[in-house]
mmCIF file of the C-alpha atoms, coordinates in Angstrom:
data_MODEL
# 
_entry.id   MODEL 
# 
loop_
_atom_site.group_PDB 
_atom_site.id 
_atom_site.type_symbol 
_atom_site.label_atom_id 
_atom_site.label_alt_id 
_atom_site.label_comp_id 
_atom_site.label_asym_id 
_atom_site.label_entity_id 
_atom_site.label_seq_id 
_atom_site.pdbx_PDB_ins_code 
_atom_site.Cartn_x 
_atom_site.Cartn_y 
_atom_site.Cartn_z 
_atom_site.occupancy 
_atom_site.B_iso_or_equiv 
_atom_site.pdbx_formal_charge 
_atom_site.auth_seq_id 
_atom_site.auth_comp_id 
_atom_site.auth_asym_id 
_atom_site.auth_atom_id 
_atom_site.pdbx_PDB_model_num 
ATOM 1   C CA . MET A 1 1   ? 62.668 130.344 9.546   1.00 0.00 ? 1   MET A CA 1 
ATOM 2   C CA . ASP A 1 2   ? 62.941 127.753 6.733   1.00 0.00 ? 2   ASP A CA 1 
ATOM 3   C CA . ASN A 1 3   ? 61.574 129.002 3.397   1.00 0.00 ? 3   ASN A CA 1 
ATOM 4   C CA . THR A 1 4   ? 61.753 125.641 1.651   1.00 0.00 ? 4   THR A CA 1 
ATOM 5   C CA . SER A 1 5   ? 58.356 124.106 0.988   1.00 0.00 ? 5   SER A CA 1 
ATOM 6   C CA . PRO A 1 6   ? 57.794 120.373 1.544   1.00 0.00 ? 6   PRO A CA 1 
ATOM 7   C CA . VAL A 1 7   ? 57.841 118.127 -1.519  1.00 0.00 ? 7   VAL A CA 1 
ATOM 8   C CA . PRO A 1 8   ? 54.256 117.152 -2.349  1.00 0.00 ? 8   PRO A CA 1 
ATOM 9   C CA . ILE A 1 9   ? 53.979 113.386 -1.772  1.00 0.00 ? 9   ILE A CA 1 
ATOM 10  C CA . ILE A 1 10  ? 50.703 112.722 -3.602  1.00 0.00 ? 10  ILE A CA 1 
ATOM 11  C CA . PRO A 1 11  ? 51.967 113.774 -7.081  1.00 0.00 ? 11  PRO A CA 1 
ATOM 12  C CA . ILE A 1 12  ? 55.095 111.662 -6.601  1.00 0.00 ? 12  ILE A CA 1 
ATOM 13  C CA . ILE A 1 13  ? 52.995 108.624 -5.710  1.00 0.00 ? 13  ILE A CA 1 
ATOM 14  C CA . LEU A 1 14  ? 50.698 109.249 -8.704  1.00 0.00 ? 14  LEU A CA 1 
ATOM 15  C CA . ILE A 1 15  ? 53.747 109.211 -10.978 1.00 0.00 ? 15  ILE A CA 1 
ATOM 16  C CA . ALA A 1 16  ? 55.716 106.445 -9.229  1.00 0.00 ? 16  ALA A CA 1 
ATOM 17  C CA . VAL A 1 17  ? 52.925 103.846 -9.069  1.00 0.00 ? 17  VAL A CA 1 
ATOM 18  C CA . PRO A 1 18  ? 52.252 103.697 -12.853 1.00 0.00 ? 18  PRO A CA 1 
ATOM 19  C CA . VAL A 1 19  ? 55.984 103.716 -13.554 1.00 0.00 ? 19  VAL A CA 1 
ATOM 20  C CA . LEU A 1 20  ? 56.515 100.794 -11.161 1.00 0.00 ? 20  LEU A CA 1 
ATOM 21  C CA . ILE A 1 21  ? 53.588 98.907  -12.727 1.00 0.00 ? 21  ILE A CA 1 
ATOM 22  C CA . LEU A 1 22  ? 55.033 99.497  -16.184 1.00 0.00 ? 22  LEU A CA 1 
ATOM 23  C CA . ILE A 1 23  ? 58.483 98.272  -15.079 1.00 0.00 ? 23  ILE A CA 1 
ATOM 24  C CA . TRP A 1 24  ? 56.918 95.161  -13.493 1.00 0.00 ? 24  TRP A CA 1 
ATOM 25  C CA . ALA A 1 25  ? 54.884 94.462  -16.662 1.00 0.00 ? 25  ALA A CA 1 
ATOM 26  C CA . VAL A 1 26  ? 57.996 94.712  -18.873 1.00 0.00 ? 26  VAL A CA 1 
ATOM 27  C CA . ILE A 1 27  ? 59.979 92.417  -16.565 1.00 0.00 ? 27  ILE A CA 1 
ATOM 28  C CA . THR A 1 28  ? 57.126 89.887  -16.522 1.00 0.00 ? 28  THR A CA 1 
ATOM 29  C CA . MET A 1 29  ? 56.776 89.931  -20.314 1.00 0.00 ? 29  MET A CA 1 
ATOM 30  C CA . ASN A 1 30  ? 60.512 89.435  -20.687 1.00 0.00 ? 30  ASN A CA 1 
ATOM 31  C CA . ARG A 1 31  ? 60.457 86.518  -18.207 1.00 0.00 ? 31  ARG A CA 1 
ATOM 32  C CA . LEU A 1 32  ? 57.580 84.864  -20.112 1.00 0.00 ? 32  LEU A CA 1 
ATOM 33  C CA . THR A 1 33  ? 59.475 85.295  -23.377 1.00 0.00 ? 33  THR A CA 1 
ATOM 34  C CA . GLN A 1 34  ? 62.634 83.867  -21.807 1.00 0.00 ? 34  GLN A CA 1 
ATOM 35  C CA . LEU A 1 35  ? 60.746 80.820  -20.513 1.00 0.00 ? 35  LEU A CA 1 
ATOM 36  C CA . ARG A 1 36  ? 59.080 80.227  -23.886 1.00 0.00 ? 36  ARG A CA 1 
ATOM 37  C CA . ASN A 1 37  ? 62.506 80.298  -25.549 1.00 0.00 ? 37  ASN A CA 1 
ATOM 38  C CA . MET A 1 38  ? 63.846 77.866  -22.961 1.00 0.00 ? 38  MET A CA 1 
ATOM 39  C CA . LEU A 1 39  ? 60.916 75.554  -23.722 1.00 0.00 ? 39  LEU A CA 1 
ATOM 40  C CA . ARG A 1 40  ? 61.749 75.670  -27.438 1.00 0.00 ? 40  ARG A CA 1 
ATOM 41  C CA . GLU A 1 41  ? 65.393 74.975  -26.719 1.00 0.00 ? 41  GLU A CA 1 
ATOM 42  C CA . SER A 1 42  ? 64.620 72.071  -24.378 1.00 0.00 ? 42  SER A CA 1 
ATOM 43  C CA . TRP A 1 43  ? 62.203 70.550  -26.911 1.00 0.00 ? 43  TRP A CA 1 
ATOM 44  C CA . SER A 1 44  ? 64.967 70.860  -29.514 1.00 0.00 ? 44  SER A CA 1 
ATOM 45  C CA . ASP A 1 45  ? 67.218 68.803  -27.241 1.00 0.00 ? 45  ASP A CA 1 
ATOM 46  C CA . ILE A 1 46  ? 64.561 66.067  -27.095 1.00 0.00 ? 46  ILE A CA 1 
ATOM 47  C CA . ASP A 1 47  ? 64.052 66.215  -30.848 1.00 0.00 ? 47  ASP A CA 1 
ATOM 48  C CA . ILE A 1 48  ? 67.792 65.754  -31.464 1.00 0.00 ? 48  ILE A CA 1 
ATOM 49  C CA . GLN A 1 49  ? 67.801 62.610  -29.331 1.00 0.00 ? 49  GLN A CA 1 
ATOM 50  C CA . LEU A 1 50  ? 64.662 61.282  -31.029 1.00 0.00 ? 50  LEU A CA 1 
ATOM 51  C CA . ARG A 1 51  ? 66.373 61.721  -34.400 1.00 0.00 ? 51  ARG A CA 1 
ATOM 52  C CA . ARG A 1 52  ? 69.389 59.902  -33.052 1.00 0.00 ? 52  ARG A CA 1 
ATOM 53  C CA . ARG A 1 53  ? 67.100 57.022  -32.035 1.00 0.00 ? 53  ARG A CA 1 
ATOM 54  C CA . HIS A 1 54  ? 65.565 57.044  -35.522 1.00 0.00 ? 54  HIS A CA 1 
ATOM 55  C CA . ASP A 1 55  ? 69.036 56.854  -37.059 1.00 0.00 ? 55  ASP A CA 1 
ATOM 56  C CA . LEU A 1 56  ? 69.969 53.790  -34.962 1.00 0.00 ? 56  LEU A CA 1 
ATOM 57  C CA . ILE A 1 57  ? 66.867 51.786  -35.834 1.00 0.00 ? 57  ILE A CA 1 
ATOM 58  C CA . PRO A 1 58  ? 67.751 50.756  -39.423 1.00 0.00 ? 58  PRO A CA 1 
ATOM 59  C CA . ASN A 1 59  ? 71.108 49.328  -38.299 1.00 0.00 ? 59  ASN A CA 1 
ATOM 60  C CA . LEU A 1 60  ? 69.438 47.450  -35.462 1.00 0.00 ? 60  LEU A CA 1 
ATOM 61  C CA . VAL A 1 61  ? 66.783 46.044  -37.807 1.00 0.00 ? 61  VAL A CA 1 
ATOM 62  C CA . GLU A 1 62  ? 69.372 44.953  -40.345 1.00 0.00 ? 62  GLU A CA 1 
ATOM 63  C CA . THR A 1 63  ? 71.460 43.272  -37.639 1.00 0.00 ? 63  THR A CA 1 
ATOM 64  C CA . VAL A 1 64  ? 68.411 41.367  -36.374 1.00 0.00 ? 64  VAL A CA 1 
ATOM 65  C CA . ARG A 1 65  ? 67.402 40.514  -39.938 1.00 0.00 ? 65  ARG A CA 1 
ATOM 66  C CA . GLY A 1 66  ? 70.824 38.905  -40.441 1.00 0.00 ? 66  GLY A CA 1 
ATOM 67  C CA . TYR A 1 67  ? 70.070 36.382  -37.683 1.00 0.00 ? 67  TYR A CA 1 
ATOM 68  C CA . ALA A 1 68  ? 66.270 36.245  -37.709 1.00 0.00 ? 68  ALA A CA 1 
ATOM 69  C CA . ALA A 1 69  ? 65.159 36.949  -41.257 1.00 0.00 ? 69  ALA A CA 1 
ATOM 70  C CA . HIS A 1 70  ? 61.869 35.078  -40.842 1.00 0.00 ? 70  HIS A CA 1 
ATOM 71  C CA . GLU A 1 71  ? 60.769 37.572  -38.133 1.00 0.00 ? 71  GLU A CA 1 
ATOM 72  C CA . SER A 1 72  ? 59.894 40.032  -40.905 1.00 0.00 ? 72  SER A CA 1 
ATOM 73  C CA . SER A 1 73  ? 56.563 41.150  -39.413 1.00 0.00 ? 73  SER A CA 1 
ATOM 74  C CA . VAL A 1 74  ? 58.269 42.325  -36.202 1.00 0.00 ? 74  VAL A CA 1 
ATOM 75  C CA . LEU A 1 75  ? 61.034 44.079  -38.139 1.00 0.00 ? 75  LEU A CA 1 
ATOM 76  C CA . GLU A 1 76  ? 58.520 45.676  -40.471 1.00 0.00 ? 76  GLU A CA 1 
ATOM 77  C CA . SER A 1 77  ? 56.496 47.038  -37.530 1.00 0.00 ? 77  SER A CA 1 
ATOM 78  C CA . VAL A 1 78  ? 59.652 48.694  -36.149 1.00 0.00 ? 78  VAL A CA 1 
ATOM 79  C CA . MET A 1 79  ? 60.393 50.353  -39.490 1.00 0.00 ? 79  MET A CA 1 
ATOM 80  C CA . GLN A 1 80  ? 56.765 51.474  -39.909 1.00 0.00 ? 80  GLN A CA 1 
ATOM 81  C CA . ALA A 1 81  ? 56.722 53.003  -36.420 1.00 0.00 ? 81  ALA A CA 1 
ATOM 82  C CA . ARG A 1 82  ? 60.004 54.746  -37.175 1.00 0.00 ? 82  ARG A CA 1 
ATOM 83  C CA . ALA A 1 83  ? 58.680 56.110  -40.479 1.00 0.00 ? 83  ALA A CA 1 
ATOM 84  C CA . ALA A 1 84  ? 55.536 57.442  -38.790 1.00 0.00 ? 84  ALA A CA 1 
ATOM 85  C CA . ALA A 1 85  ? 57.550 59.123  -36.052 1.00 0.00 ? 85  ALA A CA 1 
ATOM 86  C CA . MET A 1 86  ? 59.978 60.719  -38.506 1.00 0.00 ? 86  MET A CA 1 
ATOM 87  C CA . VAL A 1 87  ? 57.219 62.512  -40.434 1.00 0.00 ? 87  VAL A CA 1 
ATOM 88  C CA . ALA A 1 88  ? 55.266 63.581  -37.352 1.00 0.00 ? 88  ALA A CA 1 
ATOM 89  C CA . THR A 1 89  ? 55.620 67.330  -36.907 1.00 0.00 ? 89  THR A CA 1 
ATOM 90  C CA . LYS A 1 90  ? 53.155 67.892  -34.114 1.00 0.00 ? 90  LYS A CA 1 
ATOM 91  C CA . SER A 1 91  ? 53.227 69.360  -30.647 1.00 0.00 ? 91  SER A CA 1 
ATOM 92  C CA . PRO A 1 92  ? 55.744 67.826  -28.247 1.00 0.00 ? 92  PRO A CA 1 
ATOM 93  C CA . VAL A 1 93  ? 52.993 65.856  -26.459 1.00 0.00 ? 93  VAL A CA 1 
ATOM 94  C CA . ALA A 1 94  ? 51.638 64.448  -29.755 1.00 0.00 ? 94  ALA A CA 1 
ATOM 95  C CA . GLN A 1 95  ? 55.174 63.677  -30.968 1.00 0.00 ? 95  GLN A CA 1 
ATOM 96  C CA . LEU A 1 96  ? 55.972 61.660  -27.865 1.00 0.00 ? 96  LEU A CA 1 
ATOM 97  C CA . ALA A 1 97  ? 52.706 59.762  -28.241 1.00 0.00 ? 97  ALA A CA 1 
ATOM 98  C CA . VAL A 1 98  ? 53.861 58.702  -31.719 1.00 0.00 ? 98  VAL A CA 1 
ATOM 99  C CA . GLU A 1 99  ? 57.264 57.851  -30.286 1.00 0.00 ? 99  GLU A CA 1 
ATOM 100 C CA . GLY A 1 100 ? 55.530 55.493  -27.859 1.00 0.00 ? 100 GLY A CA 1 
ATOM 101 C CA . SER A 1 101 ? 54.759 53.196  -30.792 1.00 0.00 ? 101 SER A CA 1 
ATOM 102 C CA . VAL A 1 102 ? 58.444 53.217  -31.727 1.00 0.00 ? 102 VAL A CA 1 
ATOM 103 C CA . VAL A 1 103 ? 59.397 52.122  -28.203 1.00 0.00 ? 103 VAL A CA 1 
ATOM 104 C CA . SER A 1 104 ? 56.733 49.404  -28.195 1.00 0.00 ? 104 SER A CA 1 
ATOM 105 C CA . ALA A 1 105 ? 57.938 48.096  -31.564 1.00 0.00 ? 105 ALA A CA 1 
ATOM 106 C CA . LEU A 1 106 ? 61.544 48.111  -30.336 1.00 0.00 ? 106 LEU A CA 1 
ATOM 107 C CA . ASN A 1 107 ? 60.527 46.243  -27.200 1.00 0.00 ? 107 ASN A CA 1 
ATOM 108 C CA . GLY A 1 108 ? 58.851 43.639  -29.429 1.00 0.00 ? 108 GLY A CA 1 
ATOM 109 C CA . MET A 1 109 ? 62.003 43.308  -31.499 1.00 0.00 ? 109 MET A CA 1 
ATOM 110 C CA . PHE A 1 110 ? 64.149 42.811  -28.386 1.00 0.00 ? 110 PHE A CA 1 
ATOM 111 C CA . VAL A 1 111 ? 61.755 40.126  -27.137 1.00 0.00 ? 111 VAL A CA 1 
ATOM 112 C CA . VAL A 1 112 ? 62.248 38.307  -30.445 1.00 0.00 ? 112 VAL A CA 1 
ATOM 113 C CA . ALA A 1 113 ? 66.016 38.778  -30.186 1.00 0.00 ? 113 ALA A CA 1 
ATOM 114 C CA . GLU A 1 114 ? 65.999 36.908  -26.878 1.00 0.00 ? 114 GLU A CA 1 
ATOM 115 C CA . GLY A 1 115 ? 65.303 33.714  -28.837 1.00 0.00 ? 115 GLY A CA 1 
ATOM 116 C CA . TYR A 1 116 ? 68.495 34.030  -30.901 1.00 0.00 ? 116 TYR A CA 1 
ATOM 117 C CA . PRO A 1 117 ? 71.638 33.423  -28.807 1.00 0.00 ? 117 PRO A CA 1 
ATOM 118 C CA . ARG A 1 118 ? 73.992 34.116  -31.716 1.00 0.00 ? 118 ARG A CA 1 
ATOM 119 C CA . LEU A 1 119 ? 72.282 37.472  -32.320 1.00 0.00 ? 119 LEU A CA 1 
ATOM 120 C CA . LYS A 1 120 ? 72.515 38.379  -28.623 1.00 0.00 ? 120 LYS A CA 1 
ATOM 121 C CA . ALA A 1 121 ? 76.225 37.511  -28.705 1.00 0.00 ? 121 ALA A CA 1 
ATOM 122 C CA . SER A 1 122 ? 76.877 39.626  -31.816 1.00 0.00 ? 122 SER A CA 1 
ATOM 123 C CA . ALA A 1 123 ? 79.258 42.485  -31.008 1.00 0.00 ? 123 ALA A CA 1 
ATOM 124 C CA . GLN A 1 124 ? 77.450 44.737  -33.475 1.00 0.00 ? 124 GLN A CA 1 
ATOM 125 C CA . PHE A 1 125 ? 74.065 44.030  -31.901 1.00 0.00 ? 125 PHE A CA 1 
ATOM 126 C CA . VAL A 1 126 ? 75.400 44.606  -28.363 1.00 0.00 ? 126 VAL A CA 1 
ATOM 127 C CA . ALA A 1 127 ? 77.025 47.898  -29.436 1.00 0.00 ? 127 ALA A CA 1 
ATOM 128 C CA . LEU A 1 128 ? 73.823 49.111  -31.113 1.00 0.00 ? 128 LEU A CA 1 
ATOM 129 C CA . GLN A 1 129 ? 71.753 48.178  -28.066 1.00 0.00 ? 129 GLN A CA 1 
ATOM 130 C CA . GLN A 1 130 ? 74.144 50.060  -25.810 1.00 0.00 ? 130 GLN A CA 1 
ATOM 131 C CA . GLU A 1 131 ? 73.980 53.104  -28.066 1.00 0.00 ? 131 GLU A CA 1 
ATOM 132 C CA . LEU A 1 132 ? 70.192 52.912  -28.016 1.00 0.00 ? 132 LEU A CA 1 
ATOM 133 C CA . ALA A 1 133 ? 70.183 52.604  -24.222 1.00 0.00 ? 133 ALA A CA 1 
ATOM 134 C CA . ASN A 1 134 ? 72.405 55.711  -24.001 1.00 0.00 ? 134 ASN A CA 1 
ATOM 135 C CA . THR A 1 135 ? 70.037 57.559  -26.335 1.00 0.00 ? 135 THR A CA 1 
ATOM 136 C CA . GLU A 1 136 ? 67.026 56.565  -24.224 1.00 0.00 ? 136 GLU A CA 1 
ATOM 137 C CA . ASP A 1 137 ? 68.797 57.933  -21.154 1.00 0.00 ? 137 ASP A CA 1 
ATOM 138 C CA . ARG A 1 138 ? 69.425 61.218  -22.958 1.00 0.00 ? 138 ARG A CA 1 
ATOM 139 C CA . ILE A 1 139 ? 65.782 61.409  -24.057 1.00 0.00 ? 139 ILE A CA 1 
ATOM 140 C CA . ALA A 1 140 ? 64.680 60.890  -20.444 1.00 0.00 ? 140 ALA A CA 1 
ATOM 141 C CA . ALA A 1 141 ? 67.085 63.588  -19.178 1.00 0.00 ? 141 ALA A CA 1 
ATOM 142 C CA . ALA A 1 142 ? 65.993 66.048  -21.859 1.00 0.00 ? 142 ALA A CA 1 
ATOM 143 C CA . ARG A 1 143 ? 62.325 65.346  -21.058 1.00 0.00 ? 143 ARG A CA 1 
ATOM 144 C CA . ARG A 1 144 ? 62.979 66.064  -17.355 1.00 0.00 ? 144 ARG A CA 1 
ATOM 145 C CA . PHE A 1 145 ? 64.644 69.374  -18.304 1.00 0.00 ? 145 PHE A CA 1 
ATOM 146 C CA . TYR A 1 146 ? 61.712 70.256  -20.572 1.00 0.00 ? 146 TYR A CA 1 
ATOM 147 C CA . ASN A 1 147 ? 59.190 69.458  -17.810 1.00 0.00 ? 147 ASN A CA 1 
ATOM 148 C CA . ALA A 1 148 ? 61.133 71.625  -15.341 1.00 0.00 ? 148 ALA A CA 1 
ATOM 149 C CA . ASN A 1 149 ? 60.842 74.528  -17.780 1.00 0.00 ? 149 ASN A CA 1 
ATOM 150 C CA . VAL A 1 150 ? 57.129 73.778  -18.288 1.00 0.00 ? 150 VAL A CA 1 
ATOM 151 C CA . LYS A 1 151 ? 56.648 73.935  -14.510 1.00 0.00 ? 151 LYS A CA 1 
ATOM 152 C CA . ASP A 1 152 ? 58.338 77.363  -14.286 1.00 0.00 ? 152 ASP A CA 1 
ATOM 153 C CA . TYR A 1 153 ? 56.387 78.680  -17.275 1.00 0.00 ? 153 TYR A CA 1 
ATOM 154 C CA . ASN A 1 154 ? 53.049 77.353  -16.033 1.00 0.00 ? 154 ASN A CA 1 
ATOM 155 C CA . THR A 1 155 ? 53.664 78.769  -12.569 1.00 0.00 ? 155 THR A CA 1 
ATOM 156 C CA . LEU A 1 156 ? 54.301 82.209  -14.006 1.00 0.00 ? 156 LEU A CA 1 
ATOM 157 C CA . CYS A 1 157 ? 51.236 81.968  -16.288 1.00 0.00 ? 157 CYS A CA 1 
ATOM 158 C CA . ALA A 1 158 ? 48.978 80.897  -13.432 1.00 0.00 ? 158 ALA A CA 1 
ATOM 159 C CA . SER A 1 159 ? 50.295 83.120  -10.612 1.00 0.00 ? 159 SER A CA 1 
ATOM 160 C CA . PHE A 1 160 ? 48.652 86.416  -9.875  1.00 0.00 ? 160 PHE A CA 1 
ATOM 161 C CA . PRO A 1 161 ? 49.443 89.120  -10.974 1.00 0.00 ? 161 PRO A CA 1 
ATOM 162 C CA . SER A 1 162 ? 51.703 87.723  -13.742 1.00 0.00 ? 162 SER A CA 1 
ATOM 163 C CA . SER A 1 163 ? 48.661 85.778  -15.021 1.00 0.00 ? 163 SER A CA 1 
ATOM 164 C CA . LEU A 1 164 ? 47.260 89.160  -16.132 1.00 0.00 ? 164 LEU A CA 1 
ATOM 165 C CA . ILE A 1 165 ? 50.208 89.712  -18.469 1.00 0.00 ? 165 ILE A CA 1 
ATOM 166 C CA . ALA A 1 166 ? 50.051 86.111  -19.711 1.00 0.00 ? 166 ALA A CA 1 
ATOM 167 C CA . GLY A 1 167 ? 46.348 86.544  -20.425 1.00 0.00 ? 167 GLY A CA 1 
ATOM 168 C CA . LEU A 1 168 ? 46.898 89.798  -22.282 1.00 0.00 ? 168 LEU A CA 1 
ATOM 169 C CA . ARG A 1 169 ? 49.531 88.090  -24.456 1.00 0.00 ? 169 ARG A CA 1 
ATOM 170 C CA . GLY A 1 170 ? 47.262 85.075  -25.069 1.00 0.00 ? 170 GLY A CA 1 
ATOM 171 C CA . LEU A 1 171 ? 49.622 82.683  -23.274 1.00 0.00 ? 171 LEU A CA 1 
ATOM 172 C CA . SER A 1 172 ? 48.254 79.605  -21.593 1.00 0.00 ? 172 SER A CA 1 
ATOM 173 C CA . PRO A 1 173 ? 49.783 76.751  -19.609 1.00 0.00 ? 173 PRO A CA 1 
ATOM 174 C CA . ILE A 1 174 ? 51.615 74.010  -21.506 1.00 0.00 ? 174 ILE A CA 1 
ATOM 175 C CA . THR A 1 175 ? 51.125 70.291  -20.987 1.00 0.00 ? 175 THR A CA 1 
ATOM 176 C CA . PHE A 1 176 ? 53.882 68.287  -19.343 1.00 0.00 ? 176 PHE A CA 1 
ATOM 177 C CA . LEU A 1 177 ? 55.478 65.546  -21.429 1.00 0.00 ? 177 LEU A CA 1 
ATOM 178 C CA . GLU A 1 178 ? 54.131 62.326  -19.991 1.00 0.00 ? 178 GLU A CA 1 
ATOM 179 C CA . LEU A 1 179 ? 53.765 59.078  -21.833 1.00 0.00 ? 179 LEU A CA 1 
ATOM 180 C CA . ASP A 1 180 ? 50.512 57.151  -21.532 1.00 0.00 ? 180 ASP A CA 1 
ATOM 181 C CA . THR A 1 181 ? 51.499 53.554  -22.069 1.00 0.00 ? 181 THR A CA 1 
ATOM 182 C CA . VAL A 1 182 ? 53.484 51.278  -19.808 1.00 0.00 ? 182 VAL A CA 1 
ATOM 183 C CA . ASN A 1 183 ? 55.814 50.243  -22.655 1.00 0.00 ? 183 ASN A CA 1 
ATOM 184 C CA . ALA A 1 184 ? 56.546 53.833  -23.551 1.00 0.00 ? 184 ALA A CA 1 
ATOM 185 C CA . ARG A 1 185 ? 57.385 54.715  -19.945 1.00 0.00 ? 185 ARG A CA 1 
ATOM 186 C CA . GLN A 1 186 ? 60.531 52.615  -20.039 1.00 0.00 ? 186 GLN A CA 1 
ATOM 187 C CA . ALA A 1 187 ? 63.498 52.359  -22.340 1.00 0.00 ? 187 ALA A CA 1 
ATOM 188 C CA . PRO A 1 188 ? 63.888 49.123  -24.271 1.00 0.00 ? 188 PRO A CA 1 
ATOM 189 C CA . GLN A 1 189 ? 65.115 46.520  -21.789 1.00 0.00 ? 189 GLN A CA 1 
ATOM 190 C CA . ILE A 1 190 ? 68.660 45.398  -22.498 1.00 0.00 ? 190 ILE A CA 1 
ATOM 191 C CA . ASN A 1 191 ? 70.349 42.655  -20.498 1.00 0.00 ? 191 ASN A CA 1 
ATOM 192 C CA . LEU A 1 192 ? 74.040 43.193  -21.198 1.00 0.00 ? 192 LEU A CA 1 
ATOM 193 C CA . SER A 1 193 ? 75.228 40.730  -18.537 1.00 0.00 ? 193 SER A CA 1 
ATOM 194 C CA . SER A 1 194 ? 73.639 37.770  -20.302 1.00 0.00 ? 194 SER A CA 1 
ATOM 195 C CA . MET A 1 195 ? 75.005 38.950  -23.642 1.00 0.00 ? 195 MET A CA 1 
ATOM 196 C CA . GLN A 1 196 ? 78.543 39.305  -22.334 1.00 0.00 ? 196 GLN A CA 1 
ATOM 197 C CA . GLY A 1 197 ? 78.327 35.823  -20.929 1.00 0.00 ? 197 GLY A CA 1 
ATOM 198 C CA . ASN A 1 198 ? 77.505 34.462  -24.390 1.00 0.00 ? 198 ASN A CA 1 
ATOM 199 C CA . ALA A 1 199 ? 80.231 36.430  -26.184 1.00 0.00 ? 199 ALA A CA 1 
# 
């Protein structure tokens, strides 16, 4: 006859369930923290590219001024938009709204540049435009990466039961980075083929 008594299952369940819930809660909090850090990092990537755009603008304006000095109102609007964007320290969504005015002003400057064949043929102007186009591509790529992180974060914040942890920590969904105006949805248009033909 076996003298060993069976292990009581109910006390084990009463201990295991709270331990499992605690482990799940810690894992969920760590995942939320990781995603928030990834959001900060991906916004930093966008910010670096925006600063790069800001750094290119004065050289572009001066190059245009050399060929089209009497277009001062257009050039001034570009520099004013740049100055406003450089001092904006808002949320990512608000920052990109300010950046939309920079893109619109740049588009206006490139429209003016179309009327100056010697400017369009300038090697310096073409190089600056290409650098700006590359920067715009990097901004778009960084924004896509940011939005992918926002999607993961928002899914975790909204999904049950992880939404309970997010609510306890005061975390709420974050807005995707989307630009409102048609001009801001596209990079400044650069027609390199026509410029190379004039060079």
